[in-house]
C-alpha atoms as one frame of an Amber mdcrd trajectory, in Angstrom:
protein
  22.710  30.980 -53.200  25.222  32.190 -50.579  26.422  29.780 -47.915  26.014
  30.618 -44.239  29.435  29.441 -43.183  32.454  31.231 -44.586  34.814  28.233
 -44.483  34.505  24.637 -45.439  32.469  22.450 -43.109  34.150  19.344 -41.779
  32.857  16.652 -39.517  34.660  15.905 -36.296  34.618  12.163 -35.599  36.675
  12.319 -32.414  34.794  10.847 -29.422  34.026  13.254 -26.608  34.362  11.798
 -23.105  32.803  13.647 -20.199  34.011  12.685 -16.734  32.792  13.836 -13.375
  35.422  14.852 -10.923  35.411  12.743  -7.759  34.805  14.394  -4.435  36.937
  13.800  -1.353  34.148  11.768   0.253  34.095   9.416  -2.722  37.879   9.121
  -2.635  37.720   8.121   1.025  35.194   5.377   0.300  37.398   3.880  -2.395
  38.693   0.498  -1.141  42.100   1.092  -2.717  42.513   4.378  -0.837  41.438
   2.759   2.427  43.894  -0.130   1.984  46.717   2.277   1.161  45.932   4.336
   4.269  45.929   1.163   6.388  49.324   0.106   4.987  50.845   3.524   5.589
  49.536   3.627   9.177  47.320   6.658   8.698  44.378   6.914  11.123  41.106
   5.657   9.694  37.730   6.354  11.173  34.914   3.878  10.529  31.359   4.915
  11.171  28.563   2.395  11.293  25.277   3.609   9.938  22.289   3.248  12.238
  20.337   0.065  11.497  22.811  -0.963   8.803  22.525  -4.595   7.890  19.443
  -5.211   9.976  16.543  -6.123   7.780  13.937  -4.521  10.029  11.508  -1.687
   9.612  11.771   1.195  12.016   9.142   0.665  14.687   7.277   3.765  15.826
   7.995   4.843  19.369   4.918   4.104  21.417   4.153   5.774  24.679   2.927
   2.942  26.920   1.108   5.276  29.293  -0.970   6.720  26.469  -1.910   3.218
  25.400  -2.956   2.294  28.925  -5.047   5.429  29.361  -6.789   5.082  26.007
 -10.176   3.464  26.120 -10.505   0.072  24.534 -12.171   0.255  21.131 -15.763
  -0.870  21.230 -16.693  -3.930  19.214 -18.292  -3.058  15.893 -21.899  -4.007
  15.359 -22.399  -6.980  13.099 -25.343  -7.870  10.905 -28.220  -9.179  13.031
 -29.705 -12.649  12.547 -32.950 -11.138  11.260 -31.138  -9.374   8.427 -29.084
 -12.486   7.628 -32.170 -14.640   7.353 -34.071 -12.026   5.350 -31.254 -11.803
   2.793 -31.010 -15.594   2.473 -34.780 -16.122   2.155 -35.234 -13.371  -0.430
 -32.252 -14.574  -2.456 -33.488 -18.162  -2.464 -37.039 -17.089  -3.392 -35.625
 -15.321  -6.443 -33.532 -18.448  -7.164 -30.266 -16.495  -7.146 -26.855 -17.650
  -6.072 -24.593 -15.500  -3.895 -22.481 -14.777  -6.974 -25.545 -13.613  -8.945
 -26.594 -11.279  -6.141 -23.047  -9.946  -5.864 -22.954  -9.191  -9.599 -26.259
  -7.352  -9.503 -25.228  -5.125  -6.593 -21.680  -4.633  -7.989 -19.939  -6.140
  -4.974 -17.690  -9.148  -4.479 -19.163 -12.555  -3.670 -17.289 -12.434  -0.369
 -19.347  -9.394   0.702 -22.614 -11.281   0.213 -21.179 -14.272   2.089 -20.170
 -12.064   5.019 -23.647 -10.532   5.208 -25.296 -13.949   5.140 -22.870 -15.348
   7.742 -23.312 -12.347  10.040 -19.637 -11.377   9.946 -20.048  -8.126   8.007
 -20.244  -4.672   9.543 -23.505  -3.221   8.195 -23.000  -0.746   5.366 -26.115
   1.242   4.491 -25.126   1.557   0.830 -24.708  -2.213   0.396 -27.936  -2.919
   2.265 -29.743  -0.410   0.046 -28.487  -2.168  -3.093 -29.617  -5.515  -1.697
 -33.053  -4.078  -0.884 -33.507  -2.911  -4.473 -32.439  -6.211  -6.020 -34.193
  -8.529  -3.538 -37.281  -6.380  -2.892 -37.026  -6.808   0.906 -36.675  -4.206
   3.664 -33.301  -4.701   5.389 -32.147  -1.350   6.755 -34.623  -0.994   9.617
 -33.416  -4.257  11.173 -29.684  -3.470  11.481 -28.011  -3.797  14.866 -31.050
  -4.825  16.893
């Protein structure tokens, strides 16, 4: 069988080192170069980066006049007392805890607590799930 290479094949075990050439900007940032320039009396320009060393996020520029002219946001409607009481009564009649109800409607326990405390903003999807599990009409009573 003929060989592909006409000569003998040898392995080269010499390490190959690849180096990047440094740019002028990198040379100027080198502390040794800066110290040498200071000793020789060459002019050195130092530029401070904006917000360097301050551990603060950039705050958005807010136009105060726009804020003053904007209407105040209206308070969001909360769950009415009728809905709160209906949820509690139906849950207790079925002998369920808040955690059990939350599991059955695939929500967190905190959501059920907020609805029963009247702190939640009514969500029709959550109320619909509660209606199915508890067997009580809740959605017609929201926000009254």
